[in-house]
C-alpha positions in Angstrom: 121.4 39.7 61.2 124.2 37.3 62.1 124.2 33.8 60.6 123.7 32.0 63.9 120.8 34.3 64.8 119.2 33.7 61.4 119.3 29.8 61.8 118.0 30.2 65.3 115.0 32.3 64.2 114.5 29.9 61.2 114.3 27.0 63.6 112.0 28.7 66.0 109.6 29.9 63.3 109.5 26.5 61.5 109.0 24.5 64.7 106.2 26.8 65.8 104.5 26.5 62.5 104.9 22.7 62.4 103.3 22.3 65.8 100.6 24.9 65.7 99.2 24.9 62.2 98.1 21.1 62.3 96.5 21.8 65.7 94.6 24.8 64.3 93.5 22.9 61.2 92.3 20.0 63.3 90.2 22.4 65.4 88.7 23.9 62.3 90.4 27.3 62.8 92.4 27.4 59.5 96.1 27.7 58.8 96.2 31.5 59.1 95.1 31.5 62.7 97.5 28.6 63.3 100.4 30.8 62.1 99.2 33.8 64.1 98.9 31.7 67.3 102.4 30.3 66.7 103.7 33.9 66.5 101.9 34.9 69.7 103.4 31.9 71.6 107.0 32.4 70.5 106.7 36.2 70.8 107.8 38.5 73.7 104.5 38.3 75.5 104.7 34.5 76.2 107.8 32.4 75.6 110.0 35.3 74.4 111.9 33.1 71.9 112.0 36.0 69.5 112.6 39.6 70.1 113.4 42.6 68.0 114.9 40.3 65.3 111.4 39.5 64.2 111.4 42.8 62.3 114.1 41.6 60.1 112.1 38.4 59.5 109.0 40.6 58.8 110.8 42.5 56.0 111.9 39.1 54.5 108.4 37.6 54.9 106.7 40.5 53.2 108.1 39.0 50.1 105.5 36.3 50.5 102.7 38.8 50.0 104.4 39.9 46.8 104.6 36.3 45.6 101.0 35.7 46.5 99.8 38.7 44.4 102.0 37.5 41.5 100.3 34.0 41.6 96.9 35.7 41.8 97.8 37.7 38.8 98.8 34.6 36.9 95.2 33.3 37.5 93.6 36.4 36.0 93.4 37.0 32.4 93.1 40.7 31.3 89.6 39.9 30.1 88.5 38.9 33.6 90.0 42.1 35.0 88.1 44.1 32.5 84.9 42.3 33.6 85.6 43.2 37.2 86.3 46.8 36.4 83.0 47.9 37.9 83.6 46.2 41.3 87.3 47.2 41.4 86.7 50.9 40.7 83.2 51.1 42.1 83.2 48.9 45.2 86.9 49.4 46.0 86.9 53.1 45.4 83.7 53.7 47.4 84.9 51.5 50.3 88.2 53.3 50.6 86.6 56.8 50.3 83.7 56.1 52.8 86.0 54.3 55.3 88.6 57.1 55.3 85.8 59.8 55.8 84.0 57.9 58.6 87.1 57.1 60.6 88.5 60.7 60.0 85.3 62.0 61.6 85.5 59.5 64.5 89.2 60.4 65.2 88.3 64.1 65.2 85.6 63.5 67.7 88.0 61.6 69.9 90.2 64.8 70.0 93.0 63.9 67.4 94.5 66.6 65.3 93.1 66.6 61.8 96.3 65.4 60.2 96.6 62.4 62.5 92.8 61.8 62.0 93.3 61.6 58.2 96.2 59.2 58.6 94.0 57.0 60.9 91.3 57.0 58.3 93.7 55.9 55.5 95.2 53.3 57.8 91.9 51.7 58.7 90.6 51.8 55.1 93.0 49.0 54.2 92.3 45.3 54.7 94.6 42.2 54.7 95.2 40.9 51.2 97.3 38.1 52.6 94.9 36.8 55.2 91.6 37.3 53.4 92.7 35.7 50.1 94.4 32.8 51.8 91.3 32.1 53.8 88.9 32.5 50.9 91.0 30.1 48.9 91.2 27.6 51.8 87.5 27.7 52.2 86.9 27.3 48.4 84.8 30.6 48.2 87.2 32.7 46.2 85.0 32.3 43.0 81.8 33.2 44.8 80.3 36.7 44.4 81.6 37.5 48.0 85.0 36.2 47.0 85.1 38.1 43.8 84.0 41.3 45.5 86.5 40.9 48.2 89.3 40.4 45.7 88.2 43.5 43.8 88.2 45.7 46.9 91.5 44.4 48.0 93.0 45.1 44.6 91.8 48.6 44.7 93.2 49.0 48.2 96.6 47.8 47.1 96.6 50.4 44.3 95.4 53.1 46.8 98.5 52.5 49.0 100.5 54.4 46.4 98.6 57.7 46.7 98.5 57.3 50.5 102.3 57.0 50.7 102.4 60.2 48.6 99.9 62.0 51.0 101.5 60.9 54.2 104.6 63.1 53.9 102.2 66.1 53.6 100.8 65.2 57.0 104.2 65.6 58.8 104.6 68.9 60.6 107.2 71.0 58.7 107.5 68.5 55.9 110.2 65.9 55.4 113.1 65.6 53.1 112.8 63.5 50.0 115.2 60.9 51.3 112.9 60.2 54.2 109.7 60.0 52.2 109.7 56.3 50.9 113.1 55.3 49.9 113.0 56.7 46.3 114.9 60.0 46.6 116.1 59.9 43.0 112.7 60.1 41.5 111.6 62.8 44.0 114.2 65.1 42.5 112.0 65.4 39.4 108.9 67.5 38.8 105.4 66.1 39.1 104.9 65.4 35.4 108.3 63.8 35.1 107.5 61.5 38.0 104.3 60.5 36.2 106.2 59.7 33.1 108.8 57.7 35.0 106.1 55.7 36.8 104.2 55.0 33.5 107.5 54.0 32.0 108.1 51.5 34.7 104.7 50.0 34.2 105.1 49.9 30.5 108.5 48.1 31.0 106.9 45.5 33.1 104.1 44.9 30.5 106.5 44.9 27.5 108.9 42.7 29.3 106.3 40.2 30.1 105.1 40.1 26.6 108.2 40.2 24.5 111.2 39.3 26.8 110.1 36.9 29.5 108.7 34.2 27.1 111.8 33.7 25.0 113.9 33.7 28.2 111.7 31.1 29.8 111.7 29.1 26.5 115.6 29.0 26.7 115.6 28.1 30.3 112.9 25.4 29.8 115.1 24.0 27.0 117.8 23.0 29.6 115.3 20.8 31.3 116.7 21.8 34.7 113.9 22.3 37.1 116.0 24.2 39.6 117.1 26.7 36.9 113.4 27.3 36.0 112.6 27.9 39.6 115.6 30.3 39.8 114.2 32.2 36.8 110.8 32.5 38.4 112.3 34.0 41.6 114.5 36.3 39.5 111.4 37.6 37.7 109.5 38.3 40.8 112.5 40.1 42.5 113.1 42.1 39.3 109.6 43.3 39.2 109.8 44.2 42.9 113.0 46.2 42.4 111.6 48.1 39.4 108.3 49.1 41.2 110.1 50.0 44.4 112.6 52.2 42.6 109.8 54.4 41.3 107.8 54.5 44.5 105.1 52.0 43.5 103.9 49.1 45.7 106.0 46.0 45.0 102.8 43.9 45.6 101.0 45.9 42.9 104.0 45.4 40.5 104.0 41.7 41.1 100.3 41.5 40.5 100.7 43.4 37.2 103.5 41.1 36.2 101.4 38.1 36.9 98.4 39.4 34.8 100.7 40.1 31.9 101.9 36.4 32.0 98.4 35.0 32.6 98.1 33.9 29.0 101.6 32.5 28.8 102.2 28.9 28.0 104.4 28.8 31.2 101.7 30.0 33.4 101.1 26.6 35.2 104.8 25.9 35.5 105.3 29.4 37.1 102.5 28.7 39.6 103.8 25.3 40.7 107.4 26.6 41.1 106.5 29.6 43.1 103.9 28.0 45.3 106.3 26.5 47.9 108.1 29.7 48.4 104.9 31.7 48.6 103.4 29.5 51.2 106.5 29.4 53.4 107.0 33.2 53.3 103.4 33.9 53.9 103.5 31.6 56.9 106.5 33.5 58.2 104.6 36.8 57.6 101.7 35.7 59.7 104.0 34.4 62.5 105.7 37.8 62.5 102.4 39.5 62.9 101.5 37.2 65.8 104.8 37.9 67.5 104.3 41.6 67.1 101.3 41.5 69.4 102.5 43.0 72.7 100.5 41.1 75.4 102.1 43.2 78.1 100.7 46.4 76.5 97.3 44.7 76.1 97.3 43.6 79.8 97.7 47.3 80.8 94.4 48.3 79.2 92.6 45.2 77.9 89.0 46.6 77.8 90.1 49.6 75.9 92.1 47.7 73.3 89.5 45.0 72.9 86.7 47.6 72.6 88.7 49.5 70.0 89.3 46.4 68.0 85.8 45.2 68.1 84.4 48.6 67.6 86.6 49.2 64.6 85.7 45.9 63.0 82.0 46.5 63.6 81.9 49.9 62.0 84.0 48.8 59.1 81.8 45.7 58.5 78.7 47.9 58.5 80.3 50.2 55.9 81.2 47.1 53.8 77.7 45.7 54.2 76.1 48.9 53.0 78.4 49.0 50.0 77.6 45.3 49.2 73.9 46.1 49.4 74.4 49.0 47.0 76.0 46.6 44.6 73.2 44.1 45.1 75.1 41.3 46.7 72.7 38.7 48.3 72.5 38.8 52.1 74.5 35.5 52.5 77.2 36.7 50.2 77.2 40.2 51.7 77.7 38.9 55.2 80.7 37.0 54.1 82.1 40.0 52.2 81.6 42.5 55.0 83.1 40.2 57.7 86.0 39.1 55.5 87.3 42.7 55.0 86.7 44.3 58.4 90.3 44.1 59.7 93.2 46.4 59.1 95.7 45.1 56.5 99.4 44.3 56.4 100.1 47.5 54.5 98.9 49.2 57.7 102.2 48.2 59.2 104.0 50.1 56.4 102.0 53.2 57.0 102.5 52.9 60.8 106.2 52.5 60.4 106.3 55.7 58.3 104.1 57.5 60.7 106.3 56.5 63.6 109.5 57.6 61.9 108.2 61.0 61.1 106.1 61.8 64.1 102.6 61.8 62.5 101.4 59.8 65.6 102.5 60.1 69.1 104.5 57.2 70.4 101.6 56.0 72.6 99.1 56.3 69.8 101.4 54.4 67.4 101.9 51.6 69.8 98.1 51.5 70.4 97.3 51.4 66.6 100.0 48.8 66.1 98.4 46.4 68.6 94.9 47.1 67.2 96.0 46.4 63.7 97.7 43.1 64.7 94.7 42.0 66.8 92.2 42.8 64.0 94.2 40.6 61.6 94.4 37.8 64.3 90.6 37.9 64.8 89.9 37.6 61.1 89.9 33.9 60.9 87.6 33.8 63.9 85.2 36.1 62.1 85.1 33.7 59.2 84.3 30.9 61.5 81.6 33.1 63.2 80.1 33.8 59.8 80.1 30.2 58.7 78.8 28.7 62.0 76.4 31.3 63.3 75.7 34.1 60.8 75.0 32.0 57.7 72.6 29.5 59.3 70.5 32.4 60.8 70.6 34.3 57.6 69.4 31.2 55.8 66.4 31.0 58.1 65.5 34.6 57.4 66.2 34.4 53.7 64.0 31.4 53.3 61.1 33.6 54.4 62.2 36.9 52.8 63.2 35.6 49.4 60.4 33.1 48.8 57.6 34.0 51.1 55.0 32.1 49.0 53.8 28.6 50.0 55.1 25.9 47.7 51.8 24.7 46.1 53.2 22.3 43.6 53.6 18.6 44.5 56.0 16.6 42.4 57.4 13.1 42.5 61.0 14.3 42.7 62.6 16.9 45.0 66.1 18.2 44.2 68.1 19.8 46.9 71.0 21.7 45.4 71.0 22.9 41.8 74.7 23.6 41.2 77.1 21.9 38.7 75.9 18.4 39.9 72.2 18.7 40.7 71.5 20.8 37.6 72.5 18.1 35.2 70.2 15.5 36.8 67.4 18.2 37.1 67.6 19.1 33.4 67.5 15.4 32.3 64.3 14.9 34.4 62.8 18.1 33.1 63.5 17.0 29.5 61.7 13.8 30.1 58.7 15.8 31.6 59.3 14.5 35.1 58.0 17.0 37.6 60.6 18.3 40.1 60.7 20.8 43.0 64.1 22.5 43.2 65.4 23.8 46.5 68.8 25.7 46.8 70.4 27.6 49.7 72.5 29.9 47.6 70.6 33.1 47.1 72.6 34.5 44.2 72.3 31.1 42.4 68.5 31.2 43.0 68.3 34.7 41.6 70.3 33.7 38.5 68.3 30.6 37.9 65.1 32.5 38.1 66.4 35.0 35.5 67.0 32.0 33.3 63.3 31.1 33.6 63.7 28.2 36.1 61.4 27.8 39.0 63.6 27.5 42.1 62.8 27.9 45.8 65.3 29.4 48.2 65.8 27.7 51.6 67.6 25.3 53.8 66.3 21.9 52.7 67.3 20.3 56.0 64.4 22.2 57.7 61.5 19.7 58.1 58.9 22.4 57.5 60.5 23.4 54.3 60.6 19.8 53.0 57.0 19.4 54.1 56.0 22.5 52.1 58.0 21.2 49.1 55.7 18.1 49.1 58.0 15.6 50.7 55.1 13.7 52.1 53.8 12.8 48.7 57.2 12.7 46.7 58.9 9.5 45.9 62.5 10.6 45.4 64.8 13.1 47.1 67.9 14.0 45.1 70.5 15.5 47.4 73.2 17.3 45.4 74.5 19.9 47.9 78.1 21.2 47.8 78.9 20.9 51.4 79.1 17.4 53.0 77.9 18.7 56.4 74.8 20.0 54.9 74.3 16.7 53.0 74.5 14.7 56.2 72.1 17.1 58.0 69.5 16.8 55.2 69.9 12.9 55.1 69.2 12.8 58.9 66.1 15.1 58.5 64.7 13.1 55.6 65.2 9.8 57.3 63.6 11.0 60.5 60.6 12.8 59.1 60.0 11.3 55.7 61.3 7.7 55.8 59.3 6.7 52.7 61.5 8.8 50.5 64.2 7.1 48.4 67.4 9.1 48.8 69.8 9.6 45.9 72.8 11.3 47.4 75.9 13.0 46.0 79.2 12.2 47.7 82.3 14.3 47.1 84.7 11.4 47.8 85.0 8.0 49.5 85.0 9.3 53.0 81.7 11.1 52.3 80.4 7.8 50.9 81.3 5.9 54.1 79.5 8.5 56.2 76.4 8.0 54.1 76.6 4.2 54.3 76.8 4.5 58.1 73.4 6.2 57.8 71.9 3.5 55.7 71.9 5.4 52.4 71.9 2.9 49.5 72.0 5.1 46.4 75.3 7.0 46.7 76.9 8.8 43.7 80.5 9.6 44.1 81.1 12.8 42.2 83.8 11.8 39.7 83.7 8.0 39.6 81.7 7.5 36.4 83.5 10.2 34.5 86.9 9.0 35.7 86.1 5.4 34.6 84.9 6.6 31.2 88.1 8.5 30.8 90.2 5.4 31.7 88.2 3.3 29.2 88.8 5.8 26.5 92.5 5.9 27.3 92.7 2.1 27.0 90.9 2.3 23.7 93.2 5.0 22.3 96.2 2.8 23.4 95.1 -0.1 21.2 92.6 -2.1 23.4 89.4 -3.1 21.6 86.4 -1.0 22.6 84.5 -3.9 24.3 87.7 -4.8 26.3 88.1 -1.3 27.5 84.5 -0.9 28.6 84.5 -4.4 30.1 87.6 -3.5 32.2 85.9 -0.2 33.4 82.7 -2.0 34.3 84.6 -4.7 36.1 86.5 -2.0 38.0 83.2 -0.3 38.9 81.6 -3.5 40.1 84.5 -4.4 42.2 85.0 -0.9 43.7 81.3 -0.5 44.6 81.4 -3.9 46.4 84.6 -3.0 48.1 83.2 0.3 49.3 80.3 -1.5 51.1 82.5 -4.3 52.4 85.1 -1.9 53.8 82.5 0.4 55.4 82.6 -1.6 58.7 86.4 -1.2 59.0 86.6 2.5 58.1 86.7 3.7 61.7 89.8 1.6 62.4 92.4 3.1 60.0 95.0 0.3 60.4 92.4 -2.4 59.7 90.9 -0.4 56.9 94.2 0.2 55.1 95.1 -3.5 55.4 91.8 -4.6 54.0 91.9 -1.9 51.3 95.3 -3.1 50.1 93.9 -6.6 49.8 91.1 -5.3 47.7 93.4 -3.3 45.4 95.6 -6.3 44.8 92.5 -8.5 44.1 91.2 -6.0 41.6 94.5 -5.8 39.8 94.6 -9.6 39.5 91.1 -9.6 38.1 92.0 -7.0 35.5 95.2 -8.7 34.5 93.7 -12.1 34.1 94.1 -13.4 30.5 91.2 -15.6 30.9 88.6 -12.9 32.0 85.1 -14.1 31.6 83.7 -11.5 29.2 80.4 -13.5 29.1 79.3 -11.9 32.4 76.1 -9.9 32.2 77.8 -6.7 31.0 76.3 -4.5 28.4 78.8 -3.2 25.8 77.6 0.3 26.5 78.5 2.0 29.7 75.6 1.6 32.1 76.5 2.4 35.7 72.9 2.6 36.9 72.3 -1.2 36.4 75.6 -2.0 38.0 74.6 0.2 41.0 71.3 -1.8 41.2 73.3 -5.1 41.2 75.5 -3.9 44.0 72.7 -2.6 46.1 70.7 -5.9 45.8 73.9 -7.9 46.5 73.6 -9.8 43.2 77.1 -9.1 42.1 79.7 -11.6 43.4 
């Protein structure tokens, strides 16, 4: 690619991303779909700003997938991989095997030769590591059972690409030369057992290098205190791993993942992550744009119903296979729906297999173009399937689960109802239980409910924002409703329901941040608990004490800060909608607080307890007695 052409493409790709990704995020579509739409717009089907050069960009952008798997590997300790071995080998292996067999049979019924049918089955069995993991991380569900199961299956699929690339040459009529196989002719000159030893040696080299060579090298580089040199060393490491794995016919992505796992316990782990993150994000964005640009709208326009039907049919069949596997491995229905819809597309490694198949005549030209469009469209539709699951499937499943998981009527009547028993609500609930205060606990996470029941806790599954469920939980007789849900949208929905149907209830509501608190204040909620405020102020007070301030001074400063911040929260609520007015007023409040804290003659005779007591301070603020 010429230099002028490179800068032109870089400008087009970056401009498209800068315009489309914020639009997609604002519409709630996610960044991945924004990149894909950007590619479609600049591609040959619409504006035609990029043409065949996009293939050069695709090869470059695929390095982003390699970097992503390296970062994922850094986040996984070997002990965690061992813990996931059942889902990696069990769920992943079963998914690949069943999907290959099902689509092999479908292809045979459609009249394809058996070799092409087997190739189609292997192609369809793969899912998009880049899109799925990026979306799971964006939505914050990578650590859920659905996220962990998806990760396990994707990891097995990446490993399975290696034998697939070994099988594909056998599907070519008449065979192919070693040089055409997959770019590693030197290793193909050896016998089978020798190849195995070479591959194992390469893996051993990566593991040994990560343990005994990389650490002293990074220690020396870190000693220079040159950030750019450390970044260069990180990129050198990833490229070196890619070259080693490619040379022996392994997937570069798998090698990068392995290298990341080896360094997961390294003291440089977080520095590696922070240095590689910008490159990973930029290259992944370029990869998604290239996929969008590869969608041939003209080809789709010639037979739109056939292509759309093939894409939706493929994704439906694959999601049913995944759902069945998830059920076998006892995923809850809500988690299983996320798992099955997340992985129902064809993955980026499908482009690698299609390129190989096209070069060696496994597929006809027409079939190859058809599969290329189907692959790209299935990836492009994946973010929409996540939205469909989040907005339509999960709420309907919740209604069904509330009846199927806990069909019994809630007979107990307690003074306190707790909605949400995760990391926040469980602490309040355990405290009340320890003081023998009766509580009725509701939670809308089926897997959490099952776990809590195994721990001996009485928890009811259901969406607490449903009036009939609150009624059954004794809301008419209860005094307090503690709302500790993870999602702000669910919290606001439950607040509206409780205020409408059970106005006598006193609401104690968790807020994730200041914006959530303003939304709650607009609804008249008085008892708002911002998630990290108390803990952060306790940390600040301890920091002051450790720096030499007397204990009562540190606690006094923290309590003064809390009083002022709570009052400012309520005073600024009316200006929150007008951002300019809000920012101006907030700056005044910040300056006012700093002056209070710096005042040498601070009146420590105010009615503050020496011990930290945020509850009494909250009461002062709510009653308006603090000035």
